[in-house]
TORKOL-4160 file (C-alpha; in steps of 0.2 Angstrom, whole numbers, padded with zeros to 4 digits, m for minus):
295
<pt num="1" X="m0011" Y="0048" Z="0152"/>
<pt num="2" X="m0015" Y="0033" Z="0162"/>
<pt num="3" X="m0003" Y="0018" Z="0163"/>
<pt num="4" X="m0016" Y="0008" Z="0153"/>
<pt num="5" X="m0018" Y="0021" Z="0140"/>
<pt num="6" X="0001" Y="0022" Z="0138"/>
<pt num="7" X="0002" Y="0003" Z="0136"/>
<pt num="8" X="m0012" Y="0004" Z="0123"/>
<pt num="9" X="m0002" Y="0018" Z="0113"/>
<pt num="10" X="0014" Y="0009" Z="0114"/>
<pt num="11" X="0006" Y="m0007" Z="0107"/>
<pt num="12" X="m0002" Y="0003" Z="0093"/>
<pt num="13" X="0015" Y="0011" Z="0089"/>
<pt num="14" X="0023" Y="m0006" Z="0089"/>
<pt num="15" X="0010" Y="m0013" Z="0077"/>
<pt num="16" X="0010" Y="0002" Z="0065"/>
<pt num="17" X="0029" Y="0002" Z="0065"/>
<pt num="18" X="0029" Y="m0017" Z="0061"/>
<pt num="19" X="0016" Y="m0015" Z="0047"/>
<pt num="20" X="0026" Y="m0001" Z="0038"/>
<pt num="21" X="0043" Y="m0010" Z="0041"/>
<pt num="22" X="0035" Y="m0026" Z="0033"/>
<pt num="23" X="0028" Y="m0016" Z="0018"/>
<pt num="24" X="0045" Y="m0008" Z="0017"/>
<pt num="25" X="0054" Y="m0025" Z="0014"/>
<pt num="26" X="0042" Y="m0031" Z="0002"/>
<pt num="27" X="0054" Y="m0028" Z="m0013"/>
<pt num="28" X="0065" Y="m0042" Z="m0006"/>
<pt num="29" X="0050" Y="m0054" Z="m0005"/>
<pt num="30" X="0044" Y="m0050" Z="m0023"/>
<pt num="31" X="0062" Y="m0049" Z="m0030"/>
<pt num="32" X="0064" Y="m0067" Z="m0024"/>
<pt num="33" X="0049" Y="m0071" Z="m0036"/>
<pt num="34" X="0057" Y="m0063" Z="m0051"/>
<pt num="35" X="0056" Y="m0078" Z="m0062"/>
<pt num="36" X="0037" Y="m0078" Z="m0060"/>
<pt num="37" X="0027" Y="m0066" Z="m0072"/>
<pt num="38" X="0019" Y="m0052" Z="m0062"/>
<pt num="39" X="0001" Y="m0057" Z="m0067"/>
<pt num="40" X="0004" Y="m0074" Z="m0060"/>
<pt num="41" X="0011" Y="m0068" Z="m0044"/>
<pt num="42" X="m0004" Y="m0056" Z="m0042"/>
<pt num="43" X="m0016" Y="m0070" Z="m0045"/>
<pt num="44" X="m0008" Y="m0081" Z="m0031"/>
<pt num="45" X="m0008" Y="m0066" Z="m0020"/>
<pt num="46" X="m0026" Y="m0064" Z="m0022"/>
<pt num="47" X="m0030" Y="m0083" Z="m0021"/>
<pt num="48" X="m0020" Y="m0086" Z="m0005"/>
<pt num="49" X="m0026" Y="m0070" Z="0003"/>
<pt num="50" X="m0044" Y="m0075" Z="0000"/>
<pt num="51" X="m0041" Y="m0092" Z="0008"/>
<pt num="52" X="m0032" Y="m0084" Z="0023"/>
<pt num="53" X="m0045" Y="m0071" Z="0026"/>
<pt num="54" X="m0059" Y="m0084" Z="0025"/>
<pt num="55" X="m0050" Y="m0094" Z="0039"/>
<pt num="56" X="m0046" Y="m0079" Z="0049"/>
<pt num="57" X="m0064" Y="m0072" Z="0049"/>
<pt num="58" X="m0071" Y="m0090" Z="0053"/>
<pt num="59" X="m0058" Y="m0092" Z="0067"/>
<pt num="60" X="m0063" Y="m0075" Z="0075"/>
<pt num="61" X="m0081" Y="m0078" Z="0072"/>
<pt num="62" X="m0083" Y="m0062" Z="0063"/>
<pt num="63" X="m0096" Y="m0067" Z="0050"/>
<pt num="64" X="m0110" Y="m0057" Z="0059"/>
<pt num="65" X="m0099" Y="m0041" Z="0058"/>
<pt num="66" X="m0096" Y="m0045" Z="0040"/>
<pt num="67" X="m0114" Y="m0047" Z="0036"/>
<pt num="68" X="m0119" Y="m0031" Z="0045"/>
<pt num="69" X="m0106" Y="m0021" Z="0036"/>
<pt num="70" X="m0111" Y="m0028" Z="0019"/>
<pt num="71" X="m0129" Y="m0024" Z="0022"/>
<pt num="72" X="m0126" Y="m0006" Z="0021"/>
<pt num="73" X="m0132" Y="0000" Z="0004"/>
<pt num="74" X="m0118" Y="0004" Z="m0009"/>
<pt num="75" X="m0104" Y="m0005" Z="0001"/>
<pt num="76" X="m0102" Y="m0020" Z="m0010"/>
<pt num="77" X="m0101" Y="m0010" Z="m0026"/>
<pt num="78" X="m0088" Y="0002" Z="m0018"/>
<pt num="79" X="m0078" Y="m0013" Z="m0012"/>
<pt num="80" X="m0078" Y="m0020" Z="m0030"/>
<pt num="81" X="m0071" Y="m0004" Z="m0036"/>
<pt num="82" X="m0058" Y="m0003" Z="m0023"/>
<pt num="83" X="m0053" Y="m0021" Z="m0027"/>
<pt num="84" X="m0050" Y="m0016" Z="m0045"/>
<pt num="85" X="m0039" Y="m0002" Z="m0039"/>
<pt num="86" X="m0029" Y="m0012" Z="m0026"/>
<pt num="87" X="m0026" Y="m0025" Z="m0039"/>
<pt num="88" X="m0019" Y="m0012" Z="m0051"/>
<pt num="89" X="m0008" Y="m0006" Z="m0038"/>
<pt num="90" X="m0002" Y="m0023" Z="m0033"/>
<pt num="91" X="0002" Y="m0027" Z="m0051"/>
<pt num="92" X="0011" Y="m0011" Z="m0055"/>
<pt num="93" X="0021" Y="m0013" Z="m0039"/>
<pt num="94" X="0026" Y="m0031" Z="m0042"/>
<pt num="95" X="0031" Y="m0027" Z="m0060"/>
<pt num="96" X="0041" Y="m0012" Z="m0054"/>
<pt num="97" X="0051" Y="m0023" Z="m0042"/>
<pt num="98" X="0055" Y="m0037" Z="m0054"/>
<pt num="99" X="0060" Y="m0024" Z="m0067"/>
<pt num="100" X="0072" Y="m0015" Z="m0057"/>
<pt num="101" X="0062" Y="0001" Z="m0052"/>
<pt num="102" X="0061" Y="0000" Z="m0034"/>
<pt num="103" X="0067" Y="0017" Z="m0032"/>
<pt num="104" X="0053" Y="0024" Z="m0042"/>
<pt num="105" X="0041" Y="0014" Z="m0033"/>
<pt num="106" X="0047" Y="0022" Z="m0017"/>
<pt num="107" X="0044" Y="0038" Z="m0025"/>
<pt num="108" X="0026" Y="0034" Z="m0027"/>
<pt num="109" X="0023" Y="0030" Z="m0008"/>
<pt num="110" X="0032" Y="0046" Z="m0003"/>
<pt num="111" X="0020" Y="0056" Z="m0014"/>
<pt num="112" X="0005" Y="0046" Z="m0009"/>
<pt num="113" X="0000" Y="0056" Z="0006"/>
<pt num="114" X="0000" Y="0072" Z="m0004"/>
<pt num="115" X="m0010" Y="0064" Z="m0017"/>
<pt num="116" X="m0023" Y="0059" Z="m0004"/>
<pt num="117" X="m0023" Y="0077" Z="0002"/>
<pt num="118" X="m0028" Y="0083" Z="m0016"/>
<pt num="119" X="m0041" Y="0069" Z="m0018"/>
<pt num="120" X="m0049" Y="0075" Z="m0002"/>
<pt num="121" X="m0050" Y="0093" Z="m0008"/>
<pt num="122" X="m0057" Y="0087" Z="m0025"/>
<pt num="123" X="m0069" Y="0074" Z="m0019"/>
<pt num="124" X="m0073" Y="0077" Z="m0001"/>
<pt num="125" X="m0071" Y="0096" Z="m0002"/>
<pt num="126" X="m0059" Y="0096" Z="0012"/>
<pt num="127" X="m0050" Y="0113" Z="0015"/>
<pt num="128" X="m0032" Y="0115" Z="0009"/>
<pt num="129" X="m0022" Y="0126" Z="0021"/>
<pt num="130" X="m0008" Y="0137" Z="0016"/>
<pt num="131" X="0006" Y="0125" Z="0023"/>
<pt num="132" X="m0002" Y="0110" Z="0014"/>
<pt num="133" X="m0003" Y="0120" Z="m0002"/>
<pt num="134" X="0016" Y="0123" Z="0000"/>
<pt num="135" X="0019" Y="0105" Z="0003"/>
<pt num="136" X="0009" Y="0099" Z="m0012"/>
<pt num="137" X="0018" Y="0113" Z="m0023"/>
<pt num="138" X="0035" Y="0106" Z="m0017"/>
<pt num="139" X="0031" Y="0088" Z="m0021"/>
<pt num="140" X="0025" Y="0093" Z="m0038"/>
<pt num="141" X="0041" Y="0103" Z="m0041"/>
<pt num="142" X="0051" Y="0087" Z="m0036"/>
<pt num="143" X="0041" Y="0076" Z="m0048"/>
<pt num="144" X="0043" Y="0090" Z="m0062"/>
<pt num="145" X="0062" Y="0090" Z="m0058"/>
<pt num="146" X="0063" Y="0072" Z="m0060"/>
<pt num="147" X="0054" Y="0072" Z="m0077"/>
<pt num="148" X="0065" Y="0086" Z="m0084"/>
<pt num="149" X="0082" Y="0079" Z="m0078"/>
<pt num="150" X="0077" Y="0061" Z="m0082"/>
<pt num="151" X="0068" Y="0065" Z="m0098"/>
<pt num="152" X="0053" Y="0055" Z="m0095"/>
<pt num="153" X="0037" Y="0054" Z="m0084"/>
<pt num="154" X="0040" Y="0044" Z="m0068"/>
<pt num="155" X="0024" Y="0034" Z="m0072"/>
<pt num="156" X="0027" Y="0020" Z="m0060"/>
<pt num="157" X="0028" Y="0031" Z="m0045"/>
<pt num="158" X="0013" Y="0042" Z="m0051"/>
<pt num="159" X="0002" Y="0026" Z="m0055"/>
<pt num="160" X="0006" Y="0019" Z="m0037"/>
<pt num="161" X="0002" Y="0035" Z="m0029"/>
<pt num="162" X="m0014" Y="0038" Z="m0039"/>
<pt num="163" X="m0021" Y="0020" Z="m0037"/>
<pt num="164" X="m0017" Y="0019" Z="m0019"/>
<pt num="165" X="m0024" Y="0037" Z="m0016"/>
<pt num="166" X="m0040" Y="0033" Z="m0025"/>
<pt num="167" X="m0041" Y="0016" Z="m0016"/>
<pt num="168" X="m0040" Y="0025" Z="0001"/>
<pt num="169" X="m0054" Y="0037" Z="m0004"/>
<pt num="170" X="m0066" Y="0023" Z="m0009"/>
<pt num="171" X="m0061" Y="0013" Z="0007"/>
<pt num="172" X="m0065" Y="0029" Z="0017"/>
<pt num="173" X="m0082" Y="0030" Z="0009"/>
<pt num="174" X="m0086" Y="0011" Z="0012"/>
<pt num="175" X="m0084" Y="0012" Z="0031"/>
<pt num="176" X="m0079" Y="m0006" Z="0033"/>
<pt num="177" X="m0065" Y="m0012" Z="0045"/>
<pt num="178" X="m0049" Y="m0019" Z="0037"/>
<pt num="179" X="m0053" Y="m0037" Z="0040"/>
<pt num="180" X="m0070" Y="m0036" Z="0031"/>
<pt num="181" X="m0063" Y="m0025" Z="0017"/>
<pt num="182" X="m0049" Y="m0037" Z="0013"/>
<pt num="183" X="m0060" Y="m0052" Z="0014"/>
<pt num="184" X="m0072" Y="m0045" Z="0001"/>
<pt num="185" X="m0059" Y="m0037" Z="m0010"/>
<pt num="186" X="m0050" Y="m0053" Z="m0012"/>
<pt num="187" X="m0066" Y="m0064" Z="m0015"/>
<pt num="188" X="m0072" Y="m0051" Z="m0028"/>
<pt num="189" X="m0056" Y="m0054" Z="m0037"/>
<pt num="190" X="m0054" Y="m0072" Z="m0034"/>
<pt num="191" X="m0064" Y="m0079" Z="m0049"/>
<pt num="192" X="m0053" Y="m0070" Z="m0062"/>
<pt num="193" X="m0037" Y="m0075" Z="m0052"/>
<pt num="194" X="m0042" Y="m0093" Z="m0051"/>
<pt num="195" X="m0047" Y="m0094" Z="m0069"/>
<pt num="196" X="m0030" Y="m0086" Z="m0074"/>
<pt num="197" X="m0020" Y="m0098" Z="m0063"/>
<pt num="198" X="m0030" Y="m0113" Z="m0070"/>
<pt num="199" X="m0026" Y="m0108" Z="m0088"/>
<pt num="200" X="m0008" Y="m0106" Z="m0084"/>
<pt num="201" X="m0008" Y="m0123" Z="m0076"/>
<pt num="202" X="m0017" Y="m0131" Z="m0090"/>
<pt num="203" X="m0005" Y="m0123" Z="m0103"/>
<pt num="204" X="0010" Y="m0130" Z="m0093"/>
<pt num="205" X="0016" Y="m0112" Z="m0089"/>
<pt num="206" X="0012" Y="m0111" Z="m0070"/>
<pt num="207" X="0026" Y="m0110" Z="m0057"/>
<pt num="208" X="0017" Y="m0117" Z="m0042"/>
<pt num="209" X="0023" Y="m0134" Z="m0039"/>
<pt num="210" X="0038" Y="m0132" Z="m0050"/>
<pt num="211" X="0050" Y="m0130" Z="m0036"/>
<pt num="212" X="0050" Y="m0129" Z="m0017"/>
<pt num="213" X="0056" Y="m0112" Z="m0015"/>
<pt num="214" X="0045" Y="m0103" Z="m0027"/>
<pt num="215" X="0030" Y="m0114" Z="m0022"/>
<pt num="216" X="0032" Y="m0109" Z="m0003"/>
<pt num="217" X="0034" Y="m0091" Z="m0008"/>
<pt num="218" X="0018" Y="m0091" Z="m0018"/>
<pt num="219" X="0009" Y="m0100" Z="m0005"/>
<pt num="220" X="0015" Y="m0087" Z="0009"/>
<pt num="221" X="0008" Y="m0072" Z="m0001"/>
<pt num="222" X="m0008" Y="m0073" Z="0008"/>
<pt num="223" X="0000" Y="m0071" Z="0025"/>
<pt num="224" X="0012" Y="m0058" Z="0018"/>
<pt num="225" X="m0002" Y="m0048" Z="0012"/>
<pt num="226" X="m0014" Y="m0049" Z="0027"/>
<pt num="227" X="m0003" Y="m0048" Z="0042"/>
<pt num="228" X="0004" Y="m0030" Z="0039"/>
<pt num="229" X="m0014" Y="m0024" Z="0035"/>
<pt num="230" X="m0020" Y="m0031" Z="0051"/>
<pt num="231" X="m0006" Y="m0024" Z="0061"/>
<pt num="232" X="m0009" Y="m0007" Z="0052"/>
<pt num="233" X="m0028" Y="m0008" Z="0058"/>
<pt num="234" X="m0022" Y="m0011" Z="0076"/>
<pt num="235" X="m0011" Y="0004" Z="0075"/>
<pt num="236" X="m0024" Y="0016" Z="0067"/>
<pt num="237" X="m0036" Y="0011" Z="0081"/>
<pt num="238" X="m0024" Y="0015" Z="0095"/>
<pt num="239" X="m0014" Y="0030" Z="0088"/>
<pt num="240" X="m0017" Y="0048" Z="0083"/>
<pt num="241" X="m0018" Y="0050" Z="0064"/>
<pt num="242" X="m0004" Y="0063" Z="0065"/>
<pt num="243" X="0007" Y="0049" Z="0073"/>
<pt num="244" X="0002" Y="0037" Z="0060"/>
<pt num="245" X="0006" Y="0050" Z="0046"/>
<pt num="246" X="0024" Y="0051" Z="0052"/>
<pt num="247" X="0026" Y="0033" Z="0054"/>
<pt num="248" X="0020" Y="0030" Z="0036"/>
<pt num="249" X="0036" Y="0036" Z="0029"/>
<pt num="250" X="0046" Y="0021" Z="0036"/>
<pt num="251" X="0039" Y="0011" Z="0021"/>
<pt num="252" X="0046" Y="0021" Z="0006"/>
<pt num="253" X="0062" Y="0025" Z="0016"/>
<pt num="254" X="0066" Y="0007" Z="0018"/>
<pt num="255" X="0061" Y="0004" Z="0000"/>
<pt num="256" X="0073" Y="0018" Z="m0006"/>
<pt num="257" X="0087" Y="0011" Z="0005"/>
<pt num="258" X="0084" Y="m0007" Z="m0002"/>
<pt num="259" X="0084" Y="0000" Z="m0020"/>
<pt num="260" X="0101" Y="0009" Z="m0018"/>
<pt num="261" X="0111" Y="m0002" Z="m0006"/>
<pt num="262" X="0104" Y="m0020" Z="m0010"/>
<pt num="263" X="0098" Y="m0019" Z="m0028"/>
<pt num="264" X="0111" Y="m0006" Z="m0033"/>
<pt num="265" X="0099" Y="0005" Z="m0043"/>
<pt num="266" X="0107" Y="0021" Z="m0048"/>
<pt num="267" X="0103" Y="0037" Z="m0038"/>
<pt num="268" X="0109" Y="0052" Z="m0048"/>
<pt num="269" X="0107" Y="0071" Z="m0047"/>
<pt num="270" X="0089" Y="0070" Z="m0053"/>
<pt num="271" X="0084" Y="0059" Z="m0040"/>
<pt num="272" X="0093" Y="0069" Z="m0026"/>
<pt num="273" X="0084" Y="0085" Z="m0032"/>
<pt num="274" X="0067" Y="0076" Z="m0033"/>
<pt num="275" X="0068" Y="0067" Z="m0017"/>
<pt num="276" X="0075" Y="0083" Z="m0008"/>
<pt num="277" X="0059" Y="0093" Z="m0014"/>
<pt num="278" X="0048" Y="0078" Z="m0009"/>
<pt num="279" X="0056" Y="0077" Z="0009"/>
<pt num="280" X="0055" Y="0095" Z="0011"/>
<pt num="281" X="0036" Y="0094" Z="0006"/>
<pt num="282" X="0034" Y="0080" Z="0019"/>
<pt num="283" X="0042" Y="0090" Z="0032"/>
<pt num="284" X="0030" Y="0104" Z="0029"/>
<pt num="285" X="0015" Y="0092" Z="0029"/>
<pt num="286" X="0020" Y="0083" Z="0045"/>
<pt num="287" X="0023" Y="0100" Z="0054"/>
<pt num="288" X="0005" Y="0105" Z="0048"/>
<pt num="289" X="m0002" Y="0088" Z="0054"/>
<pt num="290" X="0006" Y="0090" Z="0071"/>
<pt num="291" X="0000" Y="0108" Z="0073"/>
<pt num="292" X="m0018" Y="0102" Z="0069"/>
<pt num="293" X="m0016" Y="0088" Z="0081"/>
<pt num="294" X="m0011" Y="0100" Z="0095"/>
<pt num="295" X="m0025" Y="0112" Z="0091"/>
């Protein structure tokens, strides 16, 4: 490998690592907005992300690229559907953090790669090798163990994994870059978000402008949303997918540590059994991905 290739790969690794680390500490950011109802936080996230992406695309002079990508038939309807899924994912995640369910949210992002494998089998007819069958089976066993021991379905984790998995499937079909995708998705959602915020403000229920700390946090939500995604896009371009697949576990691991050691959420025997099965499944999945990469 040449020195230039090594520098490129190192830069990609740093970008991907930073993206996953930032996503991992999201619970601390959204927990600081605990006094704001999740739909209002979501609406501000959409509003400020839309404005940030508008400025970014203009500054980078990318409007020609955006028009070319949107000219492909079916792209706009697909991004409209993906926008609906990512908004549902964001709303569920914000609610989970502010309701003290960060641990279960981390479960969703641990399971998500395996959900994506199943979606690839069902919708893209991708082959499911024996090792990946074992990985999916172990993950299912972990979720089942949590259901039996806790006496309930871990719907938050499953909802996060399913909505993000379906979102990834649609974005794969849309074939647009991260910048264009986030720009269109936020602007598709903007009318509803703006109408909701206008109603909250008119009713005297809005939190924006009610205090310097909350106002600053809400206004920063656009940057907080966009920067990790753009870093992730750089990482994906410069790294092997197997490397990205390994790095993605930084996000749920950091979330789990924050849930247990910062927010003091209980981590009992049911969680230990469930996460043990899931970590074993991820080990099998990662080994298979590395083997495929070498081949």
